[in-house]
N, C-alpha and C positions, 0 to 999 in steps of 0.2 A: 278204906281209909285213905284220904288224899295225902299226897306227898307234901311236906312243908316247903314253902318257897325258899329259894337260895337267898341267903342274907348277905348283902354287899355293903361295904364301905367304899365311898368314892372320894378320891383326893386329887385336887387340881387347883392351882393358884389363880387361874383365870375364871372369874365369876360366871361369865357366859358359858364357857366350856363345862364348868362344874354343873351348872343348872341344866344344860342340855343333856349331859350324861345321866344325871339323876332322873330327868324326865323320861329319857329313853328306857332306862332300866326299869323304872316303876311302871312303864306301859306294858311290860311283859307280865302275864299272870303268874308265872312261876318264879319271879324275881322280885325281891323287895329291898329297897335301900334303907339301911338301919342307921347310917351315919355318913357325914360328909366332912371334909377337911380342906383347908386352903394351904397347908404347909406340912412338912414331914413330921414334925413333932405332934401336931394335932392328929395326923393320920394314925400314928402309933397309939395315942390316947383314945381315939375313937374305936380302934380295934381292941384295945384292952377293955374298954367299957362295954362294947356290944358283942364281942366274940363272933364276928361275921364268918361266913364260909369262904368268901372271896373278898380281896381288896383290889380295887381297880385304881391304880395310882399313876399320876403323871411322872415322867422320868426326871423332870426338872422342877423343883419347888424351893422356896426359901427355907433356910435353916438346915434342912436335911433333904437330900434328893430321894427320889423313888428307889434308886439303887442302894443308897446307904441304909434306908429303913427296911429293905426287903428281908434281911435276916431276922430282924426283930418281929416283923409281921408274921413270918413263918413260925418263929418260936412261940407266938401266941395262937398258933393253930390255923392260920388263914392261908389259903392259896393266894398267890400274888400274880396279878395280870398287870404288866407295865404297859402304859400307853403313851405315845409321844407324837409330836408333830412331824418328826423326822426319823428316817432310818439311818441314824448316825452310827458308824461302825462301833465307836467306843461305847455308845449308849447301849446298843444291842448286846454286845459281848459282856459289858459290865453288869447289865441286868441279869443275864443268864448265869454269869459267874457268881452272882450274889444269891442265886437260888430261885429266881423268878420262874413261874410256871409257863409264862408266855409273854410275848412282846408284840404289840400292835401299833399301827400308826392311826392317828385320829381321822385320817381321810377314808378309813374303811367304811363300807356300807353299814348302816345301823344294824341290820340283821346279822352281819358278821360279828359285830361287837357283842350282841346278845348271845350268839352261838359260842363265842369264845369264853364268855363267863360260864356258860353251861359246861363247856368242855373242861376247863380247868377245875371246876367243881367236881366233875366225875373222875379227876385224876389224870386227864389227858393233857398234852402239851399243845400250845398254840403259837404260831409264828406268822407274821405278815410275810408277803412275798419278798419284800426288801430285806427283812431280817433273815430270812432263809438264805438269801444270796450272801449276806455278810458272814453267816455261820459257815457256809460251804467254802467261802474264800479263806476264812481263818483255818479251816481244816486242811485246805490245800497248802497253806503256808506253815503248817505245824512241823516242828523240827524233831518230833519224837521225844520231847522232854517227858519226864516222868515215866521212864521205861523200866521201872523196877519190876519185881515179880508180880504177876497177876494175883488177885485175890482167889481164894479157893471157892469158886462158884460150884453149885450143883448143876447137873445137866439141865434141869428146868429153869434155873436162874439164867443160864446161858441162852436158852431158847427165848425167854422173855426179853432179855436185853437186846438180842439180835433183832427181834420184831419191833421193840421200842425204837431202835436206831433206824428202822425203816419207816418210822412215822405212824405205825399202827396204833389205834386206840386200844384201851383195855378190852373193850367188847370184841374188837377184831382179833386181838391176841387170844382171848378166851375161845373164840370160835375156831381159830386155827389150831389150837392145842387141845381142843375138846375138854376144856376145864371151865370152872366157874370164874366169873369176873373177880370174886373175892380171892380166889386162889392166885390169879395173876397179880393182884395188888399185894398179896403176901410175899410172893417171890420177888417182886420188884422192890418192896420195902427191905427185904433181907439183902438184896444185891446192893441197894443204895447204902445200907449200913456198912457193908464190907468195903465199899469204895470210898466211904467217908464223904458222900455227896448228899445234896439236899433235894434235887428234883430230877424228874425223868428227862428233862432237856439236857441236864448235865450228864446223865447216864448215857444218853444217845451220843453226845459229843465224845465221851470217853470211849465208847465202843467203836465209833467211826475212826477215832485217832489211833486206837490200839489194836483193833481187830478188823477194821474196814479194809 
């Protein structure tokens, strides 16, 4: 039995960019675009109507930005991949802080964008090189805020979080710990709940800031 294609909603307020991203995604046999939007409100409505696996959204759009709608998209069950024309520090950190699963710049190679959609659909995190530099700089400048007592993690949750912070994928973590991918996802989900966080990127940032 074949695996169903990854269902994607694409949101961008530039018609040419929107059409290009839709054409790129639809060219992949394992991805199908089920909705498109030119502003934040429409992106939320398309997500509510079509229940996609992934929303690929521009960071800057009329009405509501990609950052502002990210919590609503996640609440509707979608993974969120934010894409922008720039690696602006405030945009990168804002998107990740809102719970985005990844951040890319539009100058990425087409195959990189396709791979990123697949990665976030699997539950992995994606950052462009520039976004990674921004995150690392923010960590270096962290002042230790939020230094209250750590959540009561299990040993396995600690192991998974440490590997997530190293940038490992769920498959790589499963191989390292000799467990199933579903087990990794379960441990990570429990750890996120204990931390009150939404995404593995946020969990990685928390670990680097508090345990790194």
